[in-house]
N, C-alpha and C positions, 0 to 999 in steps of 0.2 A: 504493500499499500504506499502510495507516494505521500509527500509532505502536504501537498494541496488537498488530497483526499482526508488526511488526518485532520487538517483544519476545518473541514466541513463536519466531520463527525463531532469535533469539539464544538463548533458553533451551533449545531443545532440543539445542543444541551444547555447552551447559555440563555434560559428563559428566565425572565426576571421573576422573583418572588412578589409580584404585584398584580394588578388586574390585567396586564397584558404584558407582553415581550415584543423586543424590536421585530419587525417583519424580516429583516435581513438575518436574523438568526438561521433562517432556512436556506440561506445560499449555499449552493454546492457546485463542485466543479463538474461540467457536464462530460469530461473525457472519460470519466469512469461512472458507470450507472450505479444509482442507489438501489441496494438489494432490499427487496421488501417481502415480508410475510404477511399473510392475512389469516385471523383465525375468526370464523363465523361467516358462512357463505350464505345467508339468507338475502332478501331483497336489497337491502342497503349495502352490504358487503360486495354482492357481485356486480352491482350496478355503478352506484357513486365511487365507492373505494375499490372497484375492480375493473370492469369493463371501460369505465370513462378514463381511468388513468392509463390503461394500455393505450386507447385510441388517441389520447391528447398528450401524453408525456413519455412516450416509449424511448425517446432519446435521451432521457435523463434518469429512468428508473427500470427495473424489471422485477416481475415476481418470481421468487426462488422457492415459494412454498404456500401451499393453501391447507387449512386445518378446520376440520369440522367433526363433530360426533356422528354425522350421518354420512355414509359413504356414498349414498345415491346422490345427495345434494353435492357431495365434493365432486363427483364426476361431471354432473351438470354445470357446476360452476367454471370448472376447467375449461369446458366448451364455450360456456357463454362469455366468459372473460376474455378468452382469447389467449390462453397461455398454455405452454407445455410443461410448466414447472411441475415438481413432484407434490404429491397429495399426501396428507397425514392425518391419522385419527389421534395420535399422541403428539401433543404440543411440544413437550419437553424434547422429544426425538427431533422434531423440526428445528428447534432452535440449536440443538447440538450440531445436527449436520449441516444446516445452512449457514449458521452464523450471521444472520442478516444485521443491516444497518438500523432498520425500522420495523417495528411490529404494528399491525393496525388491527384493532380489536372491535369487532362487530358482533359479539355474541349475545346471548340473552343478558339483560342488564344485571341480574344478580350473581353473574359470573364474571363480569367486567375486571373485578379487582384479582381475581386469580391469574388472569394473564396479563394484566398490566404489572403486578408484583415480579412475577416469574421474568418478563421482558426486562425490567429495570433491574433486578438483582443479577441477570445474566450479562448485564452491562450493555444494553440495548435500548435506544429511545423508543418511546411508545407513543402511538397516536390513537386515541380511543373515541369512538361514537359517544354522543351523549346518551343517557346522563352517566356521569363519571361512574357512580355505583349506587347502591339502594339503602344504605344506612350508614350512621355515623361511625360505627365500629370498622366497618370496610373502609370508609373513607380515611379513617385515622391510619389505618395499616398502609394504605396507598401513600399518605403523606409521609410516614415514617421511610417507606421503601425508597421513595424518591431522594430524600435527605441522606439517607445511607448509602445509595447507589452512586451518587454522582450524575446520574442520568436524568433526563427531564421528559416530561408527559405533555402532549398535545391533545387538546380538547376540540373536537369538531363542531364548534359553534358556527353555524352558517347565516342565521338570521342577521348577525352583526354586519355582515358583508352586503346584504341587500341594499341597493342604492336608495331605497325609500327610507330604511331606518337609519342610514347613514346621514341623510339630509336632516333629519330630527336631531342626531348628535350633534351636527354642524351648528344648528340653531341654537341648541342648548349650550354649546361651548362659546357663542357669541353672547351669552348672557342676555339674550333679546327680551325676556320677560322677568329679569331680575333674579333674585334668590328663588329657587324652588321650594314650594312650601308643601304640596301635596299633588298626588297623581291617582286618576282613576283609570284603570287598565282592564279591559273586558275582551276575553277571547272566546269566539264561537265556533265550535265543531259542528259541522252539518251531519246530517243522518246517514251520509256514507262514510265520510272519515271518522266521525265520532264512534259509530257502531262498530267500525273495523277494529278497534282496540278491544272490544268485548268479545269479538270472535276469536282473538289470538291469545298468546300467553300472557300478553299485557293485562288481562282481566283478573290476573291474580297477585296479591300484594308480594307474595313471596317471591314472584319472577321478576316483576318491573316497579316494585315500590309504589305502586298506584300511578295514576296520571299526574299527581303532585310533582313526581320525579321524571317519568319518561317523557311527557308532553310539556309540563310547566317549567321545567329545567330551561328550555328555550326562552321562555317569557321572562323568568326570573334573571337570567343572563342578561337580557336585553335591560331590564331595569337597572341592574348592578352598573352596567356599562354606561347606559344613558346618565345616570344619576352620580356616577363616579364616587360612590360611596359603599360601605358595607353595611348589609343588614344587621339589625341589632336584636329585634324582637318580633315574634310572629303570633298572632291570634287568629284561628281558623275554625270553620265550619265545612262539614261535609257529609254527603250521605249517598247510598244508592237507592235511587227512587224510579229508574225508568227501565234500566236493563236488568239481567240476572233474573233473580227469582220473581220479579215483578211482571214478567211477561204472562200473558193468558195461555201460551202453549209452546211447548219446546220438543226438539228432537235431537237426534245424535248429532246431525250435521245438516247443512243447507241441501246437500245433495241427496241425503236419505230421509228428508223430513216429509211428512204427509200433510203439513200445513202450508205448503209453498204458495197456495193459492189464497190463504187468508193472511200471510204475514207480509206486512209492508216492508219488512227488512230482508225479504228473501234475497240472497245473493248466489247468482249462478256462477261458481268458479268454473265452470266447464267452458265458458265463454272466454276465458283468459288463458291462453296457451302456456304463457310463461308461469303463472302459478300452477297450473296443471304439472308442467314439467319439472318444476322446482320442487313443490310440496307435494302433491296428490300422489304422484308416481313413486314418491320416496316415503309415505307414510308407513310402509311396512318395516323400515329400518328402525323407526323411534316412535312411532305411534302419533306424531304430531299432526293434528288436523286443522288446517289453514282456514276452511269455511265451518268452523264450529258454531253451534248455536249460541247466540249472544243472549239467550234467557236461561242459561244453564244456572242451576241453583247455586253452584259452588263459587260463582264469581263473587268477589270480595272487594274490590275497588270501588271508589265513589264515581258517580256519574254527575254530581253537582258539587261545586268547590266555591268557597269564598275565602279571602284571608285579608287581614289587615297587617301590613308589614311597616314596622317603624325602623327607620335607617339611623346610622350613627350621627348623621348631620341634621337629624330632627325631621327629616321628610317623612310623611305619612302615605302609605300606598294602599288604595282599596283595590283589590284584584278578584276577578271570577273567571270561571272556566265552565263553559256549558258544553255538554257532549251530545246533545240531541237538538240542536238549533236547526231551524229551516234553511239557513244559509251558512256559509263558511266566511268568517272574516274576524276583524278586530277593531277596537277603538280604544284611543289613549287621550287623556287630557292632562296635560301639565299645568298646575297653578302656581303663578310666581308672584312674587311682591309687586311687579309691574305690569302683569297681564296674564295670557293664558294662551297656550299652543294645544291646538286640537289636530289629531290625525286619525285616519282610519283607512283600512284596505278592504276591498271586495264586499262592501255593504251594498247589496244589488239595487236597492231602489234609490240609492244616491248617485247611480251611474247609469240607471235603466239598461242594466246588464242583460243580454240575450243568452248567454251561455248557461247550460243546464248546472245544477250541483253536482250530478254525477260526472259530467265532464270536467268540470272544474277540478274535482278531486282526482281524476285520471291524469290530468295534465300537471298537477303539482307533485304526484307521486312518481310520475315517469320522467326519468332524467333525460330521456330521448325526445321529450315534447316541449322542451323549452321554447317559449314564445319569444316574438320581438317585443321591443319596448313599448310600453303605454304609458298614458299619462295619469297621474294621481294628484290630488291637492293636499297640501298641509296649510292650516288655518293659524294664524298669529293675531291675537287680538290684544292690543296694548291698552291700559287703562286709559280713560278719558279720550279715547280715539276710535275710529273706525277700524274694523278687521283688515287684514292684508291676506291674500290667497296666493300660496306659492305653488307652481306647478312643476312636479317632478316626473322625470322619466324613470319607469321601473319596469320589471317583468313580472309575468304570471307564474311561470312554472319555476322549478328548481329553487323553491323557498324564496321567491320573489327576486332571483337572480343571484342569491347569496351563495348557492352551490358552486356555481361557476366561478366566482371571484376568490372562494376560499381556496380552491385549487390553486388558482393563479398565484395566490400569496405563498403558498407552500412550496409549489414545483417549479415557478417561473422565476428564476433568479435575476430578471431584469427589474423586478419590483423591489426596491431597496428600502423604502421607508413607508410608513402610514400614520399621518398625523393623527388620525382618529382612534389608534391602538385597538384595531379590531382583532388581532391575532390572540388566541385564548390559550392559557396555561393552566396549570394544576390549581391555582388559587382560584380563578375563575370558575373552573368545574367545581370546586368544592363549595364556593360561595352560592352557586345556583341551586346545588342539591340541598344545601343546608337549610335553604327557605323551605323546600319541600319536606324535608325530613321534619322539621319544626312543626309545619302545618299538621302533618300526619299526627305528631305527638300531641299536638294542641287538642286536636279532634278527641282524642282518647282520653286526655285528662281534663278537658273543659277549662283549661287554662293557658294563658300566654307562655311561650318558651323562647327563652333567650339562645341566641347562636352561640355565644361563647360558652355556654353549658355542654355543647355537643362535642366540640372537638378542640384539642389543643395545638395552636400553631407554634 
């Protein structure tokens, strides 16, 4: 290994112990490719962290190993990603044989910590999908492992990179409405996207920590980044009142259900070739059913959630997540000492949108359906004056265009700096999940939970 390559492997580990790290920490020498292994070959792993990397960045990286507990999905992943690298059931064996430069973790959420810690302790930098992990004990173990190993962890927060969310950050950095005092933030999952979590393994707290973590970690990270502060205390409510045991009827799976004519949530997985090839054809290896009934009686996550979050700089946030909205979108309002900023995306009656909610969900989830730019508004209303409307170019697919820019920030060494500090490290991952963990604990205890009581930095 030459000196230039050694400098890259050192630089990728120089992630600051703050909310962000310098974007040029990812610069590496293109004459020698980055050796990557991927563990977890589901939808996100095979598409965003698999096929897209091969298609867009083959000149600077190569896959040297794929790992999954399901040998059928492994074979599919190898073909779909477009790599002839070796496949493994045993993660340790893959690390020992391939000695990669970077491990990408896309497994079930409650196992992230296992592979993150093993990678770090093997002297390898790690990139993990969100959420970082599912409880404070695993979080503490990851924090300790990073400190002891001298290696660093990258968290794949993509919403920060959306042009629209970046414009909000830009306005806040200009202090355009003075000191921020409070925030109202509401996220709506439609009956396609929201319901999908209850069909999958995400419907169990044990697997995904509830949507307080798997989904809301995105939203809490945005808040932490926008507000440039640490969360201090959380009080929350949550319950399961729509899905799970609340259904009037249920079956083994949508394919085998006798209520397909009656159920508004019927999902015909046979129409999706990719889901059939990746999941249905490989059920025999591990029993995982991708089109499971979302009215299973053992579902135990919340489908309505609300939290009040107090930040260390005294900003108060009112947050809610709805999982069975008629439309997919979100709203946020920042109240300041000198005015108010309002922003929203995909509220259909605000733009007279013609796209169906089903099609919107498909375009958002499919990395190959990223659309061209469109226009959205941000409203700034100063005290004692009329409001101003800012028109922003953004994208519908790929998490608002954030997916594409996140990859560029990591694998394109022509990007040297980022004034908005959008690259996310371990601390960012921790702070986002700690809000969700605190919310879950608050619901159980009927009391506020302090973030500092959950983990020791």
